C-alpha positions as CSV (number, residue, x, y, z in Angstrom):
1,M,98.0,75.8,27.6
2,L,99.7,74.7,30.7
3,F,100.2,76.9,33.9
4,Y,102.8,76.6,36.5
5,P,103.4,78.2,39.8
6,A,106.3,80.5,40.2
7,A,107.9,82.0,43.3
8,L,109.4,85.5,43.4
9,P,112.3,86.3,45.9
10,L,110.5,89.5,46.8
11,S,109.1,90.4,50.3
12,T,105.4,90.6,51.1
13,A,106.2,94.3,52.1
14,T,107.1,94.9,48.5
15,L,103.8,93.6,47.2
16,T,101.9,95.5,49.8
17,R,103.6,98.8,49.0
18,V,103.1,98.5,45.3
19,S,99.5,97.4,45.9
20,A,98.9,100.5,48.1
21,L,100.3,102.7,45.4
22,I,97.9,101.3,42.9
23,R,95.0,101.6,45.3
24,T,95.7,105.2,46.0
25,H,96.0,105.9,42.2
26,R,92.7,104.3,41.6
27,K,91.1,106.5,44.2
28,T,92.7,109.6,42.8
29,I,91.4,108.9,39.3
30,R,88.1,107.6,40.7
31,S,88.3,104.2,38.9
32,R,85.3,102.4,39.7
33,W,86.2,98.9,38.5
34,R,89.2,97.1,37.1
35,R,89.6,93.5,35.9
36,L,92.4,93.0,38.4
37,A,92.4,93.9,42.0
38,P,95.4,96.1,43.1
39,G,97.3,93.2,44.6
40,D,97.0,91.1,41.5
41,Q,98.0,94.1,39.3
42,A,101.0,94.6,41.6
43,L,101.9,90.9,41.3
44,L,101.5,91.0,37.6
45,T,104.0,93.9,37.3
46,L,106.5,92.4,39.7
47,A,106.5,89.2,38.0
48,Y,107.0,90.9,34.7
49,L,109.9,93.0,35.9
50,H,111.7,90.3,38.0
51,K,111.2,87.3,35.8
52,G,111.0,88.9,32.4
53,E,108.0,86.7,31.8
54,R,106.2,87.2,28.5
55,L,103.0,89.1,28.8
56,R,101.1,86.5,27.0
57,A,101.9,83.8,29.5
58,L,101.3,86.2,32.5
59,A,98.0,87.3,31.0
60,A,96.7,83.8,30.7
61,G,97.8,83.1,34.3
62,F,95.8,86.1,35.5
63,G,92.8,85.4,33.1
64,I,93.0,88.8,31.3
65,S,93.9,89.7,27.7
66,E,97.5,90.4,26.7
67,A,96.4,93.9,25.9
68,T,94.9,94.4,29.5
69,A,98.2,92.9,31.0
70,W,100.3,95.3,29.0
71,R,98.1,98.4,30.2
72,R,98.3,97.5,33.7
73,V,102.0,96.7,33.8
74,R,102.7,100.2,31.9
75,E,100.4,101.9,34.5
76,T,102.2,100.4,37.5
77,I,105.7,101.2,36.1
78,G,104.4,104.7,35.6
79,L,103.4,105.0,39.2
80,L,106.7,103.5,40.4
81,A,108.7,105.8,38.3
82,A,106.8,108.9,39.5
83,K,107.4,107.8,43.1
84,A,111.2,107.4,42.3
85,T,111.6,110.9,40.8
86,G,113.8,112.1,43.5
87,V,116.1,109.1,43.4
88,A,119.5,109.3,41.6
């Protein structure tokens, strides 16, 4: 399998905000350990949402299973959706 670097036209502030949201959620649910750090989980989700990259490729790039990638992306999307409930 070949890996390639990719750039996302998103600000560092976006990554920081999503990471903080994940970190807060983990403290709330008292999660002791996860395969991905909050920043990596945020980057995984943002790459998935922005590029439409296949989870199989993203999972390989982050060194996790496709199932773990799917769970982390779903979790982060849920957190973002809950944060945006007052929008619209």
